[in-house]
N, C-alpha and C positions, 0 to 999 in steps of 0.2 A: 504494500500500500504506500503510495507516494502522497506526501502532504503538499498542499498548495503553498507555494512560497511567493509572496507578493514581490513585485519589482521594487527596486530602490526608489523610483519616483513615487510610487504609491505610498511607501513608508514615509517619505518626506512630506507628502501631502497630509498624511494623518498627523504627523508631528507638528507641522507648522501651518495648519489650516487657517488659524486666526491671523497670523502674520500675512499669509497670502491674501486673505479677504481684505485686511486693512490696506495692503499695498494697492489693491484694485479699487476699494471703496472709500478709503480714508477712515479716520477714526470716527466712532459714533458720537452723535451729539448727546451729551450727558446732562443737559439742563432740564430735561423732563417736560418741556413745553411741547405739546402736540401741535403740529402745523395744521392750518386750515386746509391746505391742499395735501392730499395723500401722496407720500413719496413712493417711488417705485419699489416693488417687492425685492427682497434680498437677491433671489436668483436672477431677476431681470437686471439688477444693478451689476451683478457679477458678469452676466453675458455682455452687457453694454461696455464695461471696462475691458473685457477680454477682446472684444471686437475693435475697440478703440486702439488697443495695442497691437492689432493685426495678428493675433495668435491664430493657429489653425482651428478649424471646426472641431476636429477630433480632440484637441487640447481643451477647448471650451466644454465639450461634452463630458470629458473626464473630470474636470474641475467641478462642474455642476453636479455630476453624479455623486462624487465624493461628498460634497456639501449636503446633498439630499440625504444620503445615507447617514451622515453624522447627525443631522437635525432629527431625522426619524428615529434614530437609535435612542435619543433622549426625549422622546414623546413630544416632538415638535416645539421644543424650547428654542427661542431665538439665540443665535450664537453670541450676541452681546451679553447674555445672561450667564454664559459659561466661560470656563477658563482652562488652565493647563490640566487640572485634575480630570475633567471630562475628556480631554484629548487622550490622556494616558489610559483612561478606562476604555475608550473606544478602540 
C-alpha cells in the first residue's frame, strides 16, 4: 500500500495560506465598521488578484481549491478569524 505524498507546493500552500491570501488581498480591515456596499467575497477577491498578477488558470484553480478546503474543514469560518494553530491542525 502506497501512501499519498503531497507535493512540496501543496505543503507550502497549507503552511503559508494566510501569508498568500494577504499578499493577494492585503491585510483585513480590523475597525469592525460594516461598509454600506458589500465587498467582494473572499474567493472572488483571490481570483481577481491572481488574474491581476497574470498567474495561470491552473494556479488560480489550485489556490482557490486549497482555500475552499481549508474554510470547509473549519465549518466555514472566515480565514481572518483563524491563525497559525488552525493551519497546523489542517
